[in-house]
C-alpha positions as CSV (number, residue, x, y, z in Angstrom):
1,M,-14.4,-5.0,-2.9
2,K,-12.8,-8.0,-2.4
3,F,-14.9,-10.7,0.1
4,V,-12.6,-10.1,3.4
5,S,-12.9,-6.5,3.1
6,M,-16.4,-6.7,4.5
7,L,-15.0,-8.8,7.2
8,A,-12.6,-5.9,8.2
9,I,-12.1,-6.2,11.7
10,V,-10.5,-9.5,12.6
11,L,-10.8,-10.1,16.1
12,I,-8.1,-11.7,18.4
13,P,-7.7,-12.9,22.0
14,F,-6.9,-9.8,23.9
15,S,-3.9,-11.0,25.2
16,T,-2.2,-11.1,22.0
17,I,-2.7,-7.1,22.0
18,L,0.9,-5.3,22.7
19,A,-1.5,-1.9,23.1
20,Q,-4.1,0.2,22.5
21,T,-2.2,4.0,21.3
22,S,-3.7,6.7,19.9
23,E,0.2,8.0,19.3
24,M,0.3,4.9,17.0
25,P,1.7,5.9,13.7
26,L,0.0,6.9,10.2
27,P,0.4,7.8,6.8
28,N,-0.4,11.3,5.7
29,P,-2.7,11.0,2.8
30,E,0.4,11.2,0.2
31,Q,2.2,8.4,1.7
32,L,-1.0,6.5,1.6
33,A,-1.8,7.0,-1.6
34,W,1.8,6.5,-2.4
35,Q,2.2,2.8,-1.2
36,K,-1.3,1.7,-2.8
37,M,0.6,2.7,-5.9
38,E,3.3,-0.7,-5.4
39,M,4.7,0.4,-8.7
40,T,7.0,3.0,-9.9
41,M,9.6,3.5,-12.5
42,F,12.7,5.1,-12.4
43,L,13.8,7.3,-16.3
44,H,17.6,7.8,-16.3
45,F,18.0,9.8,-19.7
46,G,20.3,12.4,-20.4
47,V,24.0,13.2,-21.7
48,N,25.2,10.0,-20.3
49,T,22.6,8.0,-22.4
50,F,24.7,9.5,-25.7
51,T,28.3,9.4,-23.8
52,D,27.8,5.0,-23.2
53,R,28.8,6.1,-19.1
54,E,26.7,5.7,-16.0
55,W,28.1,8.7,-14.6
56,G,29.0,12.1,-16.3
57,D,31.8,14.3,-15.3
58,G,29.9,17.5,-16.3
59,K,32.6,18.1,-19.1
60,E,30.3,16.9,-21.6
61,D,29.2,19.1,-25.2
62,P,25.0,19.8,-24.6
63,K,25.3,19.1,-28.4
64,L,26.0,15.2,-27.8
65,F,22.6,15.2,-26.6
66,N,20.1,14.8,-29.6
67,P,17.6,11.8,-29.6
68,S,16.3,11.5,-32.8
69,A,12.7,9.7,-32.4
70,L,12.1,11.0,-28.9
71,D,8.8,9.9,-27.6
72,C,7.3,10.7,-23.6
73,R,4.3,9.0,-24.8
74,Q,6.0,5.6,-25.9
75,W,7.0,5.5,-21.8
76,V,4.5,6.4,-20.2
77,K,2.1,4.0,-22.2
78,T,4.3,1.5,-21.8
79,A,4.8,2.0,-18.4
80,K,0.9,2.7,-17.6
81,D,0.1,-0.7,-19.8
82,A,2.9,-3.1,-17.0
83,G,1.2,-1.6,-13.9
84,F,2.9,0.9,-12.9
85,K,1.7,4.5,-11.7
86,L,4.2,6.8,-11.4
87,M,6.8,7.5,-13.0
88,I,10.4,9.8,-11.9
89,L,12.6,11.3,-14.5
90,T,15.8,11.5,-14.0
91,A,15.6,16.2,-14.8
92,K,19.6,16.4,-13.5
93,H,21.6,13.8,-12.9
94,H,25.7,14.2,-11.3
95,D,27.3,16.0,-14.7
96,G,24.6,18.2,-13.9
97,F,23.3,18.3,-18.1
98,C,19.4,19.7,-17.6
99,L,16.9,17.9,-19.5
100,W,15.0,21.8,-19.5
101,P,16.0,25.1,-20.6
102,S,17.2,26.4,-17.1
103,K,17.9,29.7,-17.0
104,Y,20.9,29.2,-14.2
105,T,23.0,27.1,-16.5
106,E,24.0,27.2,-20.1
107,H,24.5,23.1,-19.8
108,S,21.2,21.9,-20.9
109,V,18.8,21.2,-23.6
110,K,18.9,24.5,-25.1
111,N,22.4,24.3,-26.0
112,S,21.7,21.0,-27.8
113,P,20.8,20.5,-31.2
114,W,17.9,18.6,-30.4
115,K,14.4,20.9,-31.7
116,D,17.4,23.4,-32.6
117,G,17.7,24.0,-28.5
118,K,13.9,24.6,-27.9
119,G,13.2,21.3,-26.5
120,D,12.0,20.8,-22.9
121,V,11.7,16.9,-22.4
122,V,10.7,18.0,-19.0
123,K,7.8,19.6,-20.4
124,E,6.9,17.3,-22.9
125,F,7.1,14.2,-20.3
126,T,4.9,15.9,-17.9
127,E,2.5,17.1,-19.9
128,T,2.5,13.5,-21.3
129,C,1.9,11.8,-18.0
130,F,-1.2,14.5,-17.1
131,E,-2.6,13.2,-20.4
132,E,-2.5,9.8,-19.4
133,G,-3.2,9.6,-15.9
134,M,0.2,8.6,-15.0
135,K,1.6,10.5,-11.9
136,V,5.1,12.6,-11.6
137,G,8.1,12.5,-10.1
138,L,11.1,14.3,-10.9
139,Y,15.0,13.4,-9.7
140,L,17.4,16.4,-9.1
141,S,20.8,15.7,-8.5
142,P,22.1,17.6,-5.5
143,W,25.9,16.5,-6.8
144,D,26.8,18.8,-10.1
145,R,30.1,18.0,-11.7
146,H,29.7,21.2,-14.0
147,E,28.4,23.9,-11.7
148,P,31.5,26.2,-10.9
149,K,29.5,27.5,-7.7
150,Y,29.6,23.6,-6.5
151,G,31.0,23.7,-3.0
152,T,30.4,27.0,-2.1
153,D,27.9,28.3,0.0
154,E,26.5,30.3,-3.2
155,Y,25.1,26.4,-4.6
156,N,22.7,25.9,-2.4
157,N,20.9,29.0,-3.5
158,H,21.8,27.9,-7.6
159,F,19.9,24.5,-6.5
160,I,16.9,26.1,-4.9
161,N,16.6,28.1,-7.8
162,Q,16.5,24.8,-10.6
163,L,14.7,23.0,-8.3
164,T,12.0,26.4,-8.0
165,E,11.9,26.5,-11.6
166,L,11.1,22.7,-11.6
167,L,8.3,22.8,-9.0
168,T,6.6,26.1,-10.7
169,Q,6.4,25.1,-14.3
170,Y,5.6,22.0,-15.0
171,G,1.9,21.4,-13.0
172,T,1.6,19.1,-10.1
173,I,4.9,17.1,-9.2
174,D,4.0,14.4,-6.6
175,E,7.5,12.8,-6.0
176,V,11.2,14.5,-5.8
177,W,13.8,12.4,-5.1
178,F,16.8,13.1,-3.8
179,D,20.0,10.8,-3.6
180,G,23.1,11.5,-1.0
181,A,25.7,11.6,-3.7
182,C,28.3,14.3,-2.9
183,G,31.7,13.8,-4.7
184,E,33.6,17.0,-5.6
185,G,32.8,20.1,-8.0
186,P,34.8,21.5,-11.0
187,N,36.3,23.4,-8.1
188,G,37.7,20.2,-6.6
189,K,35.4,21.3,-3.4
190,K,32.4,19.2,-2.0
191,Q,29.3,21.0,-1.0
192,Q,27.3,21.0,2.4
193,Y,24.3,20.9,1.8
194,D,21.4,22.9,3.2
195,W,18.9,19.7,3.3
196,N,16.3,22.1,5.4
197,R,16.2,24.6,3.0
198,F,15.6,22.2,0.2
199,Y,12.7,20.5,2.3
200,E,11.1,23.9,2.7
201,T,11.0,24.9,-0.6
202,I,9.3,21.8,-1.9
203,R,6.9,22.2,1.4
204,K,6.4,26.0,0.0
205,L,5.6,25.2,-3.8
206,A,4.5,21.3,-4.0
207,P,3.0,21.2,-0.5
208,K,1.7,17.7,-1.6
209,A,4.8,16.7,-3.0
210,L,6.9,13.5,-1.4
211,I,10.1,13.6,-0.4
212,A,12.5,10.7,-1.4
213,I,15.3,9.6,-0.4
214,C,17.4,11.9,1.6
215,G,13.6,12.7,2.3
216,P,11.2,12.7,5.3
217,D,8.6,10.8,3.1
218,I,10.3,8.0,1.7
219,R,13.2,6.0,2.7
220,W,15.8,3.8,0.7
221,V,15.6,0.1,1.5
222,G,19.1,0.1,1.7
223,N,20.2,-1.4,-1.5
224,E,19.6,-1.2,-5.3
225,S,18.5,-5.1,-5.8
226,G,15.1,-4.1,-5.5
227,V,14.9,-6.1,-2.2
228,A,13.1,-5.2,0.6
229,R,13.6,-7.2,4.1
230,I,11.4,-10.0,5.0
231,G,9.4,-7.9,7.9
232,E,9.8,-4.7,6.4
233,S,8.1,-2.4,8.4
234,S,6.9,1.2,7.2
235,V,7.6,2.7,11.0
236,K,11.0,3.7,11.7
237,N,12.2,5.5,14.7
238,G,9.0,6.2,15.5
239,K,7.4,7.7,12.7
240,W,5.9,6.3,9.1
241,H,8.7,6.0,6.6
242,P,7.9,3.5,4.4
243,A,10.8,1.7,2.0
244,E,11.3,1.8,-1.9
245,C,13.1,-0.4,-3.7
246,D,15.0,0.9,-6.2
247,V,16.2,-1.5,-9.1
248,S,17.5,-1.2,-12.4
249,I,16.1,-3.7,-15.5
250,R,19.8,-3.3,-16.9
251,P,23.3,-4.1,-15.6
252,G,23.4,-0.1,-15.6
253,W,21.1,2.7,-15.3
254,F,21.4,4.2,-18.5
255,Y,20.8,3.2,-21.3
256,H,23.5,1.0,-23.1
257,A,23.7,-1.1,-26.1
258,A,26.1,-3.5,-24.9
259,Q,23.4,-4.3,-22.1
260,D,20.5,-5.4,-24.6
261,E,21.3,-9.1,-24.2
262,K,21.1,-8.6,-20.5
263,V,18.2,-7.3,-19.5
264,K,16.7,-9.4,-16.4
265,S,14.7,-11.9,-17.1
266,L,10.9,-12.2,-16.3
267,E,11.7,-14.9,-13.3
268,H,14.2,-12.5,-12.0
269,L,11.8,-9.6,-11.8
270,M,8.9,-11.9,-10.6
271,D,11.3,-12.5,-7.9
272,I,12.2,-8.7,-7.0
273,Y,8.5,-8.0,-7.2
274,M,7.3,-10.5,-4.8
275,K,10.6,-9.3,-2.4
276,S,9.6,-5.6,-2.7
277,V,6.2,-5.0,-3.5
278,G,5.3,-8.6,-1.7
279,R,7.3,-7.5,1.5
280,N,5.3,-4.1,2.4
281,S,7.3,-1.8,0.2
282,V,7.0,0.0,-3.4
283,L,8.9,-1.4,-5.9
284,L,10.9,1.3,-8.3
285,L,12.1,-0.4,-11.1
286,N,14.1,1.4,-14.1
287,V,13.8,1.5,-17.4
288,P,16.5,4.0,-19.4
289,P,15.5,5.3,-22.9
290,D,18.0,5.1,-25.5
291,K,19.6,7.4,-28.0
292,R,16.4,7.4,-29.7
293,G,14.3,8.8,-26.9
294,L,12.6,5.6,-26.6
295,F,12.4,2.5,-24.6
296,A,14.1,-0.3,-26.2
297,D,13.0,-3.4,-27.7
298,P,13.7,-6.1,-25.3
299,D,12.6,-3.4,-22.3
300,I,9.4,-3.4,-23.8
301,Q,8.9,-6.8,-24.4
302,R,10.3,-8.0,-20.8
303,L,7.7,-5.2,-19.3
304,S,4.9,-6.6,-21.3
305,E,5.7,-9.9,-19.8
306,F,5.7,-8.6,-16.4
307,G,2.8,-6.2,-16.4
308,S,0.7,-9.7,-17.7
309,T,2.4,-11.6,-15.6
310,I,1.4,-9.6,-12.2
311,R,-1.7,-9.2,-13.6
312,G,-2.7,-12.8,-13.3
313,L,-1.5,-13.7,-10.3
314,Y,-4.8,-12.2,-9.1
315,K,-7.0,-13.3,-11.3
316,N,-8.1,-16.9,-9.5
317,N,-8.8,-15.8,-6.3
318,L,-9.4,-19.7,-4.9
319,A,-10.5,-18.5,-1.8
320,K,-14.1,-17.2,-2.7
321,K,-14.7,-20.7,-3.3
322,G,-14.9,-21.3,0.3
323,K,-17.1,-20.0,3.7
324,Y,-14.9,-17.4,5.3
325,K,-15.2,-17.2,9.4
326,K,-13.7,-15.4,11.7
327,D,-13.2,-15.8,15.7
328,K,-10.9,-14.6,18.2
329,D,-7.6,-16.5,16.4
330,G,-8.0,-14.5,13.2
331,I,-9.6,-16.0,9.8
332,E,-10.5,-19.3,8.7
333,I,-11.6,-20.5,5.0
334,E,-13.6,-23.9,5.0
335,F,-13.8,-25.4,1.9
336,E,-16.4,-28.2,0.6
337,Q,-13.3,-30.0,-1.2
338,P,-9.4,-29.8,-0.6
339,V,-8.4,-26.9,-2.5
340,S,-5.1,-26.8,-4.4
341,F,-2.7,-23.6,-3.9
342,N,0.6,-22.1,-4.1
343,F,0.5,-18.3,-3.6
344,V,-1.3,-16.3,-0.7
345,N,-1.7,-12.8,-0.9
346,I,-2.4,-10.6,2.6
347,R,-3.0,-7.3,3.4
348,E,-4.1,-4.9,6.0
349,D,-5.6,-1.3,6.2
350,I,-2.6,0.9,6.6
351,S,-4.2,4.4,7.1
352,K,-5.3,2.7,10.5
353,G,-1.6,2.2,11.0
354,E,0.5,-1.3,11.2
355,R,-1.3,-3.3,13.3
356,V,-0.3,-7.2,13.3
357,Q,3.3,-8.2,14.6
358,S,3.3,-11.6,14.1
359,Y,1.5,-14.1,11.9
360,K,1.3,-17.5,10.7
361,I,-0.8,-19.2,7.6
362,Q,-1.8,-22.2,8.2
363,V,-3.7,-24.9,6.3
364,M,-5.7,-28.3,7.7
365,S,-3.7,-31.4,8.0
366,G,-5.5,-34.9,9.1
367,N,-6.8,-33.3,12.3
368,Q,-4.1,-30.8,12.9
369,W,-2.7,-27.4,11.7
370,Q,0.1,-27.0,9.8
371,T,2.1,-24.0,9.3
372,V,3.0,-23.3,6.1
373,A,4.3,-19.4,6.3
374,S,4.5,-16.9,8.8
375,G,5.7,-14.2,8.8
376,S,5.7,-10.7,11.0
377,V,4.5,-7.3,9.5
378,I,1.8,-7.6,6.7
379,G,1.3,-3.9,6.0
380,N,0.2,-3.2,2.8
381,R,0.8,-6.2,1.4
382,N,3.1,-9.7,2.1
383,L,3.4,-12.2,-0.7
384,H,4.3,-16.4,0.1
385,G,4.9,-18.6,-2.9
386,I,4.8,-21.8,-1.0
387,P,5.0,-25.5,-2.4
388,E,1.6,-26.9,-3.4
389,V,-0.5,-27.9,-1.2
390,A,-4.0,-29.1,-1.0
391,A,-6.3,-28.0,2.3
392,S,-10.1,-28.2,3.0
393,K,-9.5,-25.5,5.6
394,V,-6.7,-22.0,5.6
395,R,-6.5,-20.1,7.9
396,L,-4.6,-16.6,8.7
397,L,-3.6,-17.0,12.5
398,I,-2.5,-13.5,14.3
399,N,-0.7,-13.9,17.0
400,K,0.8,-10.3,17.9
401,S,-0.7,-7.3,17.4
402,I,-0.5,-3.7,18.8
403,S,-4.2,-2.7,18.3
404,E,-7.0,-4.8,16.3
405,P,-5.8,-6.0,12.8
406,V,-8.1,-4.7,10.1
407,I,-7.8,-7.3,7.4
408,T,-8.3,-6.5,4.4
409,E,-7.9,-8.9,2.2
410,F,-6.6,-13.1,2.5
411,E,-6.5,-14.5,-0.6
412,I,-4.9,-18.1,-1.8
413,Y,-4.4,-19.1,-5.4
414,K,-2.8,-21.6,-7.5
415,V,0.1,-20.1,-10.2
416,T,1.6,-22.4,-13.0
417,P,4.4,-22.1,-13.2
418,F,5.9,-20.6,-9.9
419,G,9.0,-21.3,-10.3
420,K,11.4,-19.8,-7.2
421,W,9.5,-16.5,-7.5
422,G,9.8,-15.0,-3.9
423,S,10.8,-18.6,-2.5
424,V,12.9,-18.0,0.8
425,S,15.7,-20.0,1.0
426,I,15.4,-22.1,3.6
427,A,19.5,-22.1,4.0
428,A,18.7,-18.6,4.9
429,H,20.2,-17.7,8.0
430,K,21.5,-21.1,9.2
431,P,24.4,-22.0,10.7
432,C,27.8,-22.4,8.1
433,T,31.1,-22.7,8.3
434,A,33.2,-21.7,4.9
435,S,36.8,-23.6,4.6
436,N,38.4,-19.9,3.7
437,V,37.5,-16.4,4.7
438,H,39.3,-13.3,3.2
439,P,41.5,-11.3,6.0
440,G,38.7,-8.8,6.3
441,G,37.6,-10.6,8.8
442,T,33.7,-11.6,10.0
443,E,33.1,-8.8,7.6
444,F,33.6,-11.3,4.4
445,G,32.6,-14.2,6.7
446,G,30.4,-17.3,5.1
447,N,27.1,-15.9,6.9
448,K,27.4,-13.5,5.0
449,S,25.9,-15.1,1.6
450,L,22.7,-16.6,3.5
451,D,21.8,-13.5,4.9
452,D,19.1,-12.4,2.0
453,D,21.0,-8.9,1.5
454,M,22.7,-8.4,-1.9
455,Q,24.8,-5.6,-0.4
456,T,27.0,-8.3,1.9
457,R,28.6,-10.8,1.0
458,W,31.2,-14.3,1.4
459,A,35.2,-13.4,0.1
460,T,37.8,-15.4,0.2
461,S,41.6,-14.4,0.4
462,D,43.2,-13.6,-2.8
463,D,45.0,-17.2,-3.6
464,T,41.9,-19.3,-3.1
465,R,40.7,-21.1,-6.2
466,E,39.2,-24.2,-4.0
467,C,36.6,-23.9,-1.3
468,W,33.4,-24.8,0.3
469,L,30.5,-23.6,2.4
470,E,29.2,-26.1,4.5
471,V,25.5,-24.9,5.6
472,D,23.4,-27.0,8.7
473,L,19.8,-26.9,7.8
474,L,19.0,-27.5,11.5
475,S,16.3,-30.8,10.1
476,E,16.6,-32.9,7.2
477,Q,15.0,-32.0,4.6
478,D,14.0,-32.2,0.9
479,I,16.1,-30.0,-1.4
480,A,15.6,-29.7,-5.3
481,G,17.5,-26.3,-6.5
482,I,19.8,-23.9,-5.8
483,K,20.7,-20.5,-6.8
484,I,24.4,-19.1,-6.8
485,M,25.3,-14.9,-7.3
486,E,28.3,-14.4,-7.7
487,F,30.1,-10.8,-6.8
488,E,31.7,-10.8,-10.4
489,P,31.9,-14.5,-12.9
490,R,35.0,-16.6,-11.4
491,I,33.8,-19.8,-10.2
492,Q,34.6,-22.4,-13.6
493,K,34.0,-25.5,-11.7
494,F,31.6,-26.8,-8.6
495,R,29.6,-29.4,-6.6
496,L,26.9,-29.3,-4.5
497,E,27.1,-32.4,-1.7
498,Y,24.5,-33.3,0.5
499,R,24.9,-35.5,3.7
500,N,22.2,-36.1,6.8
501,G,24.7,-37.5,9.7
502,D,28.3,-34.9,10.3
503,K,29.9,-38.4,10.0
504,E,28.6,-39.4,6.8
505,D,30.1,-39.0,3.4
506,W,29.5,-36.0,1.7
507,K,27.0,-37.4,-1.8
508,N,27.0,-35.4,-4.9
509,A,23.6,-34.0,-5.4
510,C,23.9,-31.5,-8.7
511,S,27.5,-30.2,-10.3
512,G,28.1,-27.3,-12.5
513,G,31.0,-25.1,-14.1
514,K,31.0,-21.8,-14.8
515,A,27.8,-20.2,-12.4
516,G,27.8,-16.4,-12.9
517,L,26.4,-13.6,-11.9
518,E,23.1,-15.6,-11.4
519,F,22.9,-19.0,-11.5
520,Q,20.1,-20.6,-11.1
521,K,19.5,-24.9,-11.2
522,D,17.3,-27.7,-10.4
523,F,17.7,-31.2,-9.8
524,P,16.2,-34.4,-8.3
525,A,15.3,-34.3,-5.0
526,V,17.7,-35.9,-2.4
527,R,16.7,-35.4,1.4
528,A,19.8,-33.6,3.8
529,R,20.5,-31.6,6.9
530,Y,23.8,-30.9,6.0
531,I,24.9,-29.1,2.4
532,R,28.2,-28.0,1.1
533,L,28.5,-25.6,-2.0
534,H,31.9,-27.4,-3.0
535,I,33.7,-24.8,-5.3
536,L,36.6,-27.1,-7.0
537,D,37.9,-24.2,-8.9
538,A,37.9,-20.7,-10.0
539,S,39.4,-17.8,-12.2
540,K,40.0,-15.5,-9.1
541,A,38.9,-16.0,-5.5
542,P,35.7,-16.7,-5.0
543,S,33.1,-14.2,-3.6
544,I,29.0,-15.1,-3.4
545,W,26.1,-12.5,-2.5
546,E,24.1,-15.3,-1.7
547,F,23.7,-18.7,-2.1
548,H,19.7,-19.8,-1.9
549,V,18.7,-23.7,-1.0
550,Y,15.0,-24.4,-2.2
551,P,13.0,-27.5,-1.1
552,S,11.2,-30.1,-3.3
553,S,7.8,-29.1,-3.8
554,K,6.9,-32.4,-3.1
555,G,9.0,-32.0,0.5
556,N,7.8,-31.9,4.2
């Protein structure tokens, strides 16, 4: 038990409590257990693995499916060793090919050469999960591009029949994953899904299974980048509806040999961890098996590094060296000698609801408290990476809560190297001006590259090759790093420019050539209020998902 958990109730001034209510939304036992898992794994595997496609059309020959060395134990042990607690297999994707011998279609493993048509991937997967203590989830696509009944009332019966097979033949299923894809079937028609009947079937056959994403229990965070919003809440529309952040370890969801060199870097994965698990959400990381039916070596290596790095985050809680005390304002830790740290972990007991609505993490500097991080919701976990600071006192100050907070962990760590994991761009949501914006209008404004949302972007008009984005940081700050995430590789040459007064000439902080999908660069710190990303040349009209600016670790 963490030391702070023995403090349990943190007393705060009555004036900060918004309301004491018995109607506070609470997680059900299954939602609570799911949120505490924190990391789950997706496995996109099927006929697309063998056609080298992302979306099949339902016309594939089942004989194409023939993994040469399928080993579900390799999947499960690799995931388990990396810290994942639940795995979700694509039992049927949009192409309609079933990884179990469904009696309701011929488009399945029973007509493949794998194990002479007697194999059952779902069976091997679920049995291995049970043996290894891994929770089980199944993905069943409502969209079926192979089934002739799709687009008719009869299809809903067909779908429920297949759902029933999965929920009655394979033991306890903990999560059923639905996406909202609804395209045309082989008859050219779209389907009206009978969601209520789907839900009723699940509640009857697997009453403890959680229903995601088109479902009442788990919601989609809203992007496929693995990034939750700052202040992500588990309460939506007055109900407990926690967020899941899905993202693939590769550019695609299914395995493609050409992407073996494009597995996400450890730093990228850690940034995702900080912005999913570290923002009160659950990470769903996709790792696709290859044509052998195995995880590829680059994925295994990265998962091993990822799991090891996460474990390393929590090895040495420096707060244990200090003396805890609680008062009307929150929790304070005092040390005999100043302690240096750059990473903060805080959690509240969400079984009692999501209570904290505003907080600050502060250190004693001289005789004054200085804020080093702040937030709104804490929830299951909030993580903060900060420039390294030495402090003799550290405190969690609760500014606002809807009831008495129950803080279970308030911990500080020094992580080396910390890099940019989870760092919030100091340019985020700041005022900006773009020299050119696509005629689509405000939908593509420069501010879209500063909104911490990988689903929105700044775009320029089609004939643009040179342009700039100017950001007002609102105060002078020491900056020493940038990140540029392009819509697609277009930038050929750029400069990062800076100045303090709006009448001063621009100075050069750093420069570069091609940026690409994810470009990051550190440079000697400069002090600036205004910064400008000046794109000097591009192969096509520049368009940027996100432009981040990071402070110097030695900044004020």
